[in-house]
C-alpha positions as a printed Julia matrix, in Angstrom:
494×3 Matrix{Float64}:
 177.74  160.04  109.98
 177.52  163.73  110.79
 175.88  165.71  108.13
 174.37  169.18  107.97
 170.46  168.95  106.2
 168.3   171.23  104.96
 165.2   170.26  106.13
 162.87  173.17  104.76
 163.92  176.11  102.93
 164.73  179.39  104.98
 167.23  181.6   106.28
 170.39  179.55  106.73
 172.02  182.15  109.18
 169.66  180.72  112.07
 171.74  178.51  114.09
 170.87  174.79  113.05
 168.28  173.29  115.15
 167.58  176.18  117.57
 164.29  176.19  116.74
 161.14  173.69  114.77
 161.38  176.06  112.05
 165.2   176.68  111.48
 166.17  175.8   108.28
 169.44  173.73  109.17
 169.54  170.47  111.06
 173.06  169.0   112.28
 172.46  165.01  111.99
 174.78  162.87  113.85
 173.07  159.69  112.29
 172.8   160.03  108.63
 173.3   157.06  106.66
 177.23  156.73  105.32
 176.83  156.45  101.44
 177.41  153.13   99.31
 179.55  152.56   96.62
 176.72  152.96   93.78
 178.75  151.82   90.85
 181.99  150.02   89.8
 184.0   153.28   89.08
 182.49  154.73   92.31
 184.62  155.76   95.44
 183.93  156.93   98.62
 185.68  159.98  100.12
 185.83  161.19  103.97
 185.56  165.07  103.62
 188.35  166.93  104.95
 186.69  170.47  104.2
 184.18  171.68  101.61
 183.85  175.67  100.41
 180.51  177.5   101.24
 179.53  179.83   98.19
 177.09  182.62   97.65
 175.34  179.69   95.65
 174.91  177.44   98.81
 173.35  180.46  100.62
 170.83  181.18   97.56
 170.03  177.1    97.1
 169.17  176.98  101.1
 166.85  180.02  100.9
 165.12  178.71   97.7
 166.46  181.47   95.43
 169.15  179.59   93.47
 168.33  179.02   89.49
 168.21  175.41   90.16
 165.8   173.99   92.58
 166.32  171.12   95.02
 163.68  168.84   96.89
 164.03  169.45  100.72
 165.26  167.73  102.8
 168.85  167.87  101.32
 172.17  168.03  102.6
 173.88  171.13  100.71
 177.5   171.5    99.52
 179.17  171.55   96.11
 183.35  171.47   96.07
 185.23  169.61   98.74
 188.33  167.63   99.38
 189.35  164.67  101.36
 190.56  161.18  101.45
 189.99  157.9    99.59
 188.1   155.81  102.33
 186.98  153.01   99.73
 186.98  152.23   95.98
 185.11  150.22   93.78
 186.65  147.03   91.82
 186.94  148.97   88.45
 188.66  151.72   89.98
 192.2   152.38   88.22
 193.23  155.7    89.13
 193.08  156.2    92.98
 193.5   153.97   95.77
 192.8   154.41   99.45
 194.85  156.98  101.46
 194.73  159.39   98.2
 193.99  162.73   98.15
 191.53  164.09   96.1
 189.13  166.9    95.44
 185.9   167.76   93.41
 182.54  169.15   92.87
 178.98  167.78   93.89
 175.79  169.15   93.1
 174.94  168.64   96.59
 175.85  166.6    99.38
 179.82  167.63  100.76
 177.97  169.41  104.19
 178.55  165.78  105.39
 181.65  163.37  106.69
 181.47  161.22  103.76
 180.48  161.86   99.92
 180.56  159.11   97.04
 181.71  160.35   93.68
 182.42  158.58   90.38
 186.32  158.21   89.57
 185.91  160.4    86.45
 184.84  163.2    88.72
 187.49  163.49   91.06
 190.93  165.52   91.05
 194.03  164.16   92.57
 195.66  166.98   94.94
 199.35  167.18   94.4
 201.52  166.6    97.28
 202.3   169.94   99.39
 198.99  171.33   98.42
 196.75  171.99  101.5
 193.37  170.0   101.22
 191.39  173.1   102.66
 192.71  175.28  100.16
 192.25  172.55   97.31
 188.63  172.48   98.59
 188.1   176.07   97.52
 189.47  176.05   94.27
 187.01  174.03   91.76
 184.29  176.52   91.7
 185.5   180.09   92.95
 188.76  179.69   90.59
 187.44  177.56   88.2
 184.93  180.15   87.3
 187.37  182.65   86.94
 189.76  180.67   84.96
 187.04  179.83   82.41
 185.82  183.11   82.18
 189.81  184.69   81.81
 191.48  181.56   79.77
 188.42  179.72   78.39
 186.61  182.56   76.96
 188.07  185.43   74.98
 186.97  188.8    73.88
 185.73  189.97   70.21
 184.42  192.76   68.94
 181.03  191.46   66.71
 178.97  192.9    64.45
 175.33  192.03   65.3
 173.73  193.73   62.62
 174.97  195.75   59.65
 175.53  199.57   60.13
 177.73  202.34   60.79
 180.99  201.02   62.44
 182.32  204.8    63.5
 179.5   204.6    66.16
 180.99  203.15   69.9
 180.22  199.79   70.33
 177.23  199.0    72.86
 176.39  202.73   73.16
 172.97  201.79   71.99
 170.28  199.16   70.75
 170.96  200.21   67.31
 174.87  199.87   67.21
 176.53  197.51   64.75
 179.36  196.62   66.69
 179.38  194.85   70.19
 182.21  194.25   72.41
 182.1   190.78   74.02
 184.02  189.36   76.58
 182.57  185.79   76.91
 183.13  184.87   73.3
 184.21  180.86   73.25
 187.78  180.12   72.51
 187.89  178.78   69.22
 188.94  174.72   69.53
 191.24  173.1    66.91
 188.86  171.55   64.25
 191.39  169.18   61.96
 194.85  167.81   62.3
 196.76  170.41   61.01
 194.92  173.44   62.62
 196.35  175.58   64.98
 195.29  178.13   67.44
 197.22  181.76   67.43
 196.73  184.14   70.39
 196.29  187.25   68.07
 198.74  190.24   68.73
 197.53  192.57   66.37
 194.88  192.84   63.66
 194.66  195.53   60.79
 191.69  197.52   60.01
 191.21  197.86   56.01
 188.69  199.81   54.0
 187.29  196.11   52.94
 186.17  195.64   56.86
 184.74  199.2    56.54
 182.36  198.28   53.76
 181.6   194.79   55.05
 180.2   196.26   58.65
 178.08  198.82   56.32
 176.93  195.73   54.34
 178.56  197.72   51.19
 180.94  195.16   50.56
 181.0   192.81   47.47
 181.45  189.72   49.47
 178.5   188.99   52.13
 178.5   188.0    55.42
 175.58  186.62   57.53
 175.24  188.45   60.69
 176.11  188.48   63.68
 180.04  187.66   62.7
 183.39  188.75   63.91
 185.04  191.08   61.37
 188.67  190.84   60.29
 190.93  190.47   58.01
 194.74  190.49   58.7
 196.64  189.68   61.71
 199.79  188.56   63.62
 200.09  186.93   66.38
 201.71  183.62   68.49
 200.97  180.08   68.55
 199.18  178.93   71.47
 198.04  175.56   70.48
 198.75  172.81   67.4
 197.11  170.14   66.06
 198.89  166.47   65.98
 199.84  166.54   62.4
 201.63  169.97   62.27
 205.18  169.89   61.55
 205.87  173.38   60.51
 204.95  175.23   63.49
 205.22  174.98   67.26
 203.85  176.48   70.26
 205.55  180.04   71.07
 205.73  180.67   67.47
 205.47  183.99   65.75
 203.04  184.2    62.68
 200.88  186.2    60.61
 198.33  185.71   58.26
 194.75  186.53   56.36
 191.26  185.44   57.31
 188.18  185.85   55.6
 186.62  187.21   59.07
 187.31  186.87   62.7
 190.74  188.44   63.39
 189.12  191.1    65.62
 189.43  189.04   68.18
 191.77  187.16   70.78
 192.21  184.42   69.38
 191.47  182.69   66.07
 192.32  179.12   64.69
 193.53  178.87   61.1
 195.22  175.92   58.93
 198.81  175.33   58.77
 199.21  176.01   55.21
 197.58  179.53   55.44
 200.16  180.72   57.98
 203.75  182.44   57.48
 206.44  182.67   59.99
 207.26  185.9    61.1
 211.07  186.27   60.91
 213.4   187.4    63.9
 213.46  191.15   64.34
 210.19  191.77   62.64
 207.66  193.75   64.6
 204.02  191.86   64.96
 202.06  194.81   64.51
 204.0   195.72   61.28
 203.97  192.09   60.21
 199.93  192.09   61.02
 199.62  195.14   58.11
 201.47  193.09   55.43
 199.33  190.85   53.92
 196.49  192.64   52.32
 197.8   196.08   51.95
 200.9   194.93   50.69
 199.98  191.95   49.16
 197.41  193.7    47.19
 200.07  196.42   45.75
 202.73  193.49   45.2
 200.35  191.12   43.25
 199.13  194.13   41.01
 202.61  195.93   40.45
 204.69  192.51   39.94
 202.2   190.0    39.29
 199.89  191.83   36.69
 201.63  194.73   35.61
 205.38  193.34   35.64
 206.64  197.22   36.52
 209.98  197.67   35.55
 213.13  199.53   36.76
 212.8   202.87   34.68
 209.31  202.65   34.34
 207.06  205.49   35.56
 204.67  204.72   38.14
 201.59  207.08   39.43
 200.24  206.4    42.54
 196.43  207.77   43.59
 195.73  208.11   47.5
 199.68  206.95   47.93
 199.33  208.14   51.95
 196.77  205.31   52.36
 197.51  201.89   53.44
 197.8   200.32   50.12
 199.05  203.79   48.67
 202.07  203.59   50.69
 202.86  199.86   50.07
 202.3   200.72   46.5
 204.85  203.49   46.63
 207.3   201.49   48.34
 207.06  198.45   46.12
 207.76  200.68   43.1
 210.63  202.16   44.72
 212.15  198.76   44.92
 211.62  197.72   41.67
 213.47  200.95   40.92
 210.56  202.88   39.1
 210.21  206.55   38.93
 207.1   207.02   41.32
 204.88  209.59   40.93
 202.88  210.01   44.48
 199.74  211.57   44.85
 198.02  212.97   47.77
 196.27  215.67   50.01
 197.56  217.94   52.57
 201.1   218.72   54.52
 201.48  216.04   56.69
 201.13  213.41   53.85
 203.06  215.01   51.34
 206.04  215.45   54.07
 206.09  211.75   54.76
 206.27  210.66   51.06
 209.03  213.28   50.53
 210.92  211.78   53.58
 210.62  208.29   52.18
 212.16  209.64   48.91
 209.53  209.93   46.25
 210.26  211.12   42.92
 207.67  213.61   43.01
 204.76  214.43   45.31
 201.41  215.96   44.08
 199.59  217.73   46.61
 195.83  218.01   45.73
 195.46  220.58   48.22
 197.52  223.15   46.22
 197.93  221.78   42.43
 196.44  219.7    39.77
 197.78  216.22   39.01
 197.95  217.0    35.37
 199.43  220.23   35.41
 202.08  218.92   38.32
 202.29  215.56   37.14
 203.65  216.72   33.51
 205.74  219.93   34.27
 207.81  217.18   36.5
 208.0   214.39   33.91
 209.21  217.52   31.37
 211.9   217.94   34.15
 212.85  214.35   33.76
 212.46  214.01   30.09
 209.99  211.55   30.54
 206.71  210.99   27.79
 204.29  209.97   30.55
 202.99  207.47   32.64
 203.75  203.56   32.31
 201.49  202.19   35.38
 198.64  203.78   37.14
 197.88  202.49   40.41
 194.6   203.49   41.28
 192.68  203.0    44.53
 190.42  206.25   44.61
 188.58  206.34   41.36
 185.99  208.94   40.62
 187.68  212.35   39.15
 190.84  211.57   40.03
 190.71  208.4    37.75
 189.23  210.45   34.66
 191.87  213.23   34.65
 194.82  210.82   35.66
 194.26  208.6    32.33
 195.14  211.94   30.47
 198.73  211.07   31.85
 199.23  207.68   30.33
 201.89  206.37   27.75
 200.91  203.76   24.91
 200.58  200.43   26.13
 200.45  201.63   29.75
 198.94  199.62   32.69
 195.57  200.56   34.5
 195.34  198.82   38.16
 192.0   199.21   39.59
 192.23  198.92   43.1
 189.58  200.32   44.62
 187.03  203.08   44.9
 187.81  205.36   47.85
 185.88  207.99   46.6
 182.95  206.52   46.42
 182.3   207.15   42.35
 183.32  203.99   40.07
 185.18  205.83   37.12
 184.29  205.07   33.11
 187.42  204.73   31.6
 186.59  204.93   27.92
 187.19  201.74   25.99
 187.84  203.6    22.5
 191.02  205.24   24.21
 191.74  202.08   25.76
 191.91  200.45   22.25
 193.86  203.08   20.39
 196.43  203.1    23.12
 196.74  199.72   23.85
 196.25  199.94   27.52
 195.92  196.99   29.68
 193.0   197.27   32.42
 193.6   194.98   35.37
 191.01  194.8    37.93
 192.65  193.42   41.17
 190.82  192.05   44.06
 193.14  190.5    46.53
 190.62  187.87   48.38
 189.72  186.15   45.1
 193.46  184.81   44.73
 192.77  182.91   48.16
 190.29  181.0    46.07
 191.6   181.02   42.47
 195.49  180.86   42.78
 196.37  180.76   46.59
 200.11  179.95   45.29
 200.52  183.84   43.94
 199.56  185.27   47.76
 202.07  182.67   49.25
 204.92  183.92   47.3
 203.86  187.19   47.88
 203.43  187.46   51.56
 206.79  185.35   51.74
 208.78  187.95   49.8
 207.33  191.05   51.62
 208.03  189.34   54.96
 211.75  188.87   53.51
 211.67  192.77   52.48
 210.76  193.65   55.98
 212.88  191.66   57.59
 215.76  193.44   55.48
 214.4   196.95   55.95
 213.39  197.36   52.66
 209.98  198.06   53.25
 208.7   199.83   56.18
 204.9   199.67   57.68
 203.57  203.18   58.53
 201.54  202.57   61.66
 199.37  206.03   61.91
 197.96  204.85   65.05
 196.89  201.74   67.26
 193.7   201.17   69.16
 192.57  198.44   71.76
 189.59  196.57   70.5
 186.96  198.57   72.44
 188.2   201.75   70.16
 187.39  200.17   67.31
 185.09  202.71   66.15
 187.61  205.22   66.24
 189.82  203.63   63.79
 187.03  203.26   61.37
 186.59  207.19   62.07
 189.94  207.49   60.63
 189.53  205.79   57.79
 186.16  206.87   56.85
 187.57  210.71   57.42
 190.72  209.93   55.72
 193.21  210.76   58.5
 195.1   207.63   58.13
 198.57  208.03   56.86
 199.77  204.25   56.3
 197.63  201.51   58.46
 195.36  201.71   61.5
 195.47  198.62   63.92
 194.1   197.04   66.56
 196.26  195.65   69.21
 195.6   192.96   72.14
 197.04  193.59   75.46
 193.66  192.97   77.32
 191.42  189.75   76.74
 188.33  191.3    74.29
 186.79  190.39   71.15
 184.15  192.53   68.77
 181.33  191.72   66.64
 179.28  192.9    64.3
 175.42  191.92   63.65
 173.53  194.35   62.28
 173.86  196.79   59.7
């Protein structure tokens, strides 16, 4: 048979057999390969692709070295010419294509049945020979590998990803797409993921739960079901879902268990759904499950224009409470007023004690029944002076950076109940509470009882800008990452 033989490494652009020093030689008496196993197949080659790797291989510059002499070649197409006795999928005359480590620059080649692909009727055999390596590489890169943001080391997440060797964040475009890992697992193509203050602290290395680096940050997210395990019954491909992960949502794909996913009702925006679980879930559990907020009670919300703050304001209004919102700056104050809050305290202009007392006097109210506090510090110390007897204090966080001291003797005398509220621990200790809260919140979102104010949405590679907004307290409501392109973020260093 005819075959193009590389008899020594050298320049493949020189005509074959033009001199004794040329790399290539055309052989017209090369041995036809024989079937070498019970499942081997001999193919008469119709076409073979020439790739840059073949060029480098003959030059001797490819990473995988080949012993000379050899017949070059890689992807090819052709017609089945002979089959071994145990072959079941193909028969003589079938049109096939495949990839070989070498040997396709020849009239015949032998391959294993499992390595061959049938070329559908109507497909050109020459085109089929061009597919495996060139198109296979692109498919694998774009579809099989995903983008994500990774934390390579703990550190400042406000620094642009990959801007230096010391940055915490790196955007990866070749992170493996996660595989289904149980019969009830589901892979989701993420549409949007929320950036919370906990993510900021986690990357800094200051969060209460430590994560080994490198890791992909992220918590609550929404998206579309892309693949399901064999035992999944509640969801199918194309369904819209949201959920919470311990880490991993700053990526194009994520895998979750069926029991941990929530269907997003028709008409609900997926970006808004991604903002619900942690911020609104925290407020729902705090106000309804823990403080048992009732109609007519007075709710004082600190940090009321932030992610958890705005959610607390809205849930308080749904409960029928008199809501007093504390914020700083005209833009935040105007939004709260537009929402119909009973009273807004602008800390840039007034004192929380004086302003709140004046409002309570106009309503003939004695004091505050529930204090919702994601801020801490001096503001907490002032706000507890407004509390009624048997009031509830909800400790949500310490955005001020200062953990306040609440005097136990006064809590005793006034019969205060102090609740620490850590949303994440419910997932381990009482997951049913999270499930009930998220389902109720999605129902409220679908009915228009709550709205999510998206301060701004960023692309994955702009994640540092979102963290800047959080650090500098520019966020009114929620800041999100949306995925309209294939990328992932990882954090790996402090």
